[in-house]
N, C-alpha and C positions, 0 to 999 in steps of 0.2 A: 529475505532477498537483500535488503539494504545492509544487513549486518554482514552477510557473506560477501557482498560487493566490496565493502570496506576492507575486509581481510585481504582481499586480492589486491586492492589499490595501495594500501599502506605498507611501506617497508617495515618489517619487524623481525625480531630474532626469537624471543621467548615470550610470547604473549600470554597473559592471563585473561580470563573472561569471567563475566558474571556481575550482576548488579549488587551483590552482597559480598564484596571482595574484602580481603584482609588489608586494611590501609597500611600497616607496618611492613607487611611483605611487599606490597606494591611500591612503597616508597624506597625500599632497599633494593629492588630488583628491576625497576623500570624507570624510564625517562619521563613519562607522562601518561595521562589517562585520556583515552578517546571513547566517546560515548555515541554509538549509533542510536538515534531516537526516532520515534514516530509521532503519532498524534497524542503527545503527553499533555498539551496545554488544553485541558478540559476541566470542568468545574470540580469534579469529584477526586481527581487524581492527587495523591500526597506523595511527593518525592523528597520528603524531609530526611528519610533515613540515608538515601543516597547523597544528599547534601552533607550530612555529617561525616560520612566516609570520605568524601572529596576534601573536606576541611582537615581531617586528620591526616590524610596522605599528603596534602599540600604540595601538589605537583602541578605543572602546566596541564590544563584540562581543555580538551576540544570537544565541543558538542555539535554533532553533525545531523542535519536533517530534521530538526525539531519542527513539529507542526501544531498549529492550533485547529481545533474543530468546533464548528458551530453549524447548526442546521438553519439558523435564521440570519446569520451574518452579524449577530451581536457578539462583542468581545466577551469571552467567558470570564466569570469571576473566579480567578485562580485561588486555590488553597494557599494560605499563608506559608505553609512549608515549601510549596512549589515555587512561590516567588523567592523564598530564600535560596532554594536550589539554583534558580536562574542566576541570581546575583553571586553566589558562590562561584559558578562556573564563569560568569562574565569577568570577574576579578582575576581569574587565572588563565585568561585567553585573550589573544588579540581581537578575536571576533567570534560570533556564533553563527552557524550556518542555519538559516531558516528556510523552510520549504517554499514560502511564497510571500507575497506582499501582505496578505492577511495575517500571517504569523509574525511578520516584522511588526505590524501594528499592535498585536497583542503584547510583544516583548516591549515595545516602546511605552505602551500604556502602563506597563508594570515597572517602568524605570530602567530597562535594559537598553542601552543606547549604542551598543557595538554589534548589532546584528546585520548580517548581509544576506541577501536573497541568493541561494544557490540552486534550490530544488532538492530532490531526494537522490542520494548517491547510488540507489539501485540501477539507474541507467548507465553507470560506470562499469557495469559487470564485465564488459569485454576488454576493459583496461587500455588496450593499445588502439582502439578505434571506437568511435561513437556507433550507436545503433543506427540502422538505416532500413527503411522499408521500400522496396522497389516493386514488390508484387501487387498485383490488382486482384480484387475479389471477382470470382466468376459471377455471371449474370444470375445464375441459380446456385448459390453456395449450398452444398450438402455436408461438407465436413465442417460443422459449426460448433464452437464451444462457448457456453454461456458461463461467465465467471461471476456468479452472483453472490448476494448475501441474503440468505433466506430469513428475513424478518417476518413478522406478522404483517398485517396490512398497514400497520402504523409503527414507525420508530417513535423513540421519545427523545425530545431534545434534552441533553444533559444539564442544560442551565436551568430550564424551567420545568421540566418533567412533562411539558405538553406534548400531545401526540403530533407527529409529523408524518404526512403520507409517505408510503414506501412502495416501490414497485418490485421489491424483492420476491414477493410471493408470486407475482405475475411472471417473473423471469423463470422461476422454477416450473410453473405450469406450462409456459411456452416450451421449455426444453422437453418436457414430458410429452406434450401433444405433437411436437415436430420430430421427436426422436433424436434431438441434439444431445451432445455430451454436456454434462453439468459438472463444472470444476468446483469442487467443495473445498472449504478451508476449515470451517467450524461447525458444520452441519453433521454432527456426530451420529444422529439417528440414521441419516441417509447412508453414512459410511458403514455403519454396523450391519445394516440390511445388505449392503452391497458385498460385504465380506461373508454373508451367510451367518452372522452372529447378532441377530436382533436382540435387544434388551428383554423382549417378551414376545410371545406369540401374537400379540395384538399390535406390535409396533408397525408392521407393514400396513395393517388396516388404518391406523392412526395417520400415517403419511398419506395413504390414499385418500383420506377425507379432505385434506387441503389441496390434493391434486385433482380432485373430482373423479377419482377412479375407485370403483366399488369392488374390484378384484384384486385382493392382496397379492396374488400370484403374479399378476402383470406388473405391479409395482416393483416386486422383487426382481423380476426378469429385467425391467428397465434399468434399475440401479445397478444390478451386476454387470450389465453391458455398457452403461453410459456414465455412471458416476466415476469421476476421476479425482484423485488426490495425490500430491506430491510432497515428499519429505526432503528433497534436495533440489537445488536450482538447476543443475544441468538436465536432469530428467524431465523437469517442468518445460524448459526451453526446447528440449528435443521433441516432446509431445506436440507443443505449439507449432512447430515447424511442419507438422503433418496436416494441419488444419487449413481451411480456406479463409476463415474469418473467426475472431474471437470478439466478444463484446460483453459488457457487464458493468457492475457497480464497484467491483473489486480493483483498486488501483494496481496492485501488483499482479493481479491476474492479467490485466491489459499490458503492463510493462514487460512481463515475461514474454508475451506474445511479440511485442515490438523488438525485444532482444533477439528473438527467433526470426525476425524479418517478415512475420506474418501480419497482415492487415488486422488492426483492432480498433475498437471504438470504446471510449470511456463514457459511461453514464453518470454524470456528476450530480450529486445530491446534497452536498455539503461544502463548506469552505476548504476542507482538506483536499478533496478530489478536484475542486474547481481551481485553486491555486496551482496545483501540480500540472493540470491540464494546460493552463496558460503559460506557466514557466517553461514547460518542456515541449510545447507545441503538439500535445497529443490531441488527435481528433476526438471530439466529444459532442454530447447532446445533453441538454438539461432534462433530468427525469420529469420535470413538470410538463415538458412537451408531450410526454407519453402517457401521463396519468389519464385513466378513464376511457382509454381507446385501445383497440387491438395493436400490438407491437408488430410492426412491418419490418422483418428482418432484412429483406432485399432493399428497402428504402434506407435503412440504417447503413447497410454495406456501401451503398452509393455515396454516403456522406464521409466515408473514411478516406480522405484526401491527405497524403503524406508529404506534399511539397513543402509545407511550412515546417513540419516535424523535422524532415531531413536537413532543412536549411539551418535550423537553430541548434543542432546537436554539437557542432564544433564549438559554438559559443558556450553551450552548457558545460562542455568539458573544460573549457577555459576558466570559467567561473570557479570551478572546484580546484583547478590547478592553482590559481592565484590565492584562493582561500587557504589551502594547505601550506603554500609557501609563506604566506604571512603569519601563519601560526606555527611555523617551524617544523612542519611534519614532512618527512621525506616520503615520496610516493613512487609508484611504478608508472604513473601517467605520463604520456608523451609531452615534451614541451610544445 
């Protein structure tokens, strides 16, 4: 979504794409390099190859939406090649666009002094106007979508490997028990069953085990009716416009709902989701509040207040407009 939004926002003629580009071709045919980034600042990620390609191309380079991720709030110990990548980009740009203040701290900690906090470019999708949510959630919402991340009962902190409690499994069980739609992104077993193409005859039974369902036929019927997945942004937004309420741990699952004007709530569980919720004014609840107790969907819906979100979106656009202008990038954004 953030990649697609940038392609709409930035003025371009003959773009190339891919993280393994030919630097000689790029240097001969392009004015610069723009890199849409996500939560790359984690302990195990190595971006050394990309750093070498950028050095060889030696063009102005703009890094947009880079994010740091930690479950504990501790600054991750970055790979030496990723540190080199950050400095290679920093030397070739006026500034680096960070998703939030935590990411800016990670960059500063690693010697990158020209970061500015902008947020994620995905909220620029409409280009000519900011997102706005004016709808309210019905008292008893029935068209509910859960945008989850189906982890086991524990995540692992990428820095320490220590288990971190997750409510991802609880969200999937909730969707099943209430008959809500489950919007999948990387849950491939669910999608295989929904398509009628399970990897094995036992796969519906295996999924049923963590759903608490002993009848594989019911699992299959639920997923065929309620599992959703989207391969393009417009159809994702169009679907969200038909819902009463969307909530979950997936940042862009929630942002796609906000772009549709549909009330949504982000369940924040790490620094990445927390800093974006704060920078963009996204209604949110800490997952720690929900651990070990039943999830009350109606109570969550009542907390989805969009006055602050709507109020900050014009400033959100302005930050990006100023960032691109200072980096010499022409855009389709309004002044």
